[in-house]
C-alpha positions, 0 to 999 in steps of 0.5 A: 922650620926647614922644608923637606928639600932643604933638609934633603940637600944637607945630608950625604947620601950613602950607597944602598949596599952599605945600608943593606949590609948593616941590615944583614941583607945580601946583594941577592936580597935587594933589587938595585935602582941606581946607587942610592935606591933599591927594593 
């Protein structure tokens, strides 16, 4: 079984804005913390 870090290293990060758009959120709905994190 792979560790969490091994799994995390295998994925390609997507910009959080792309994920937010798919969820129907607008830029004003999220608080950005870099390119890949938001609240």
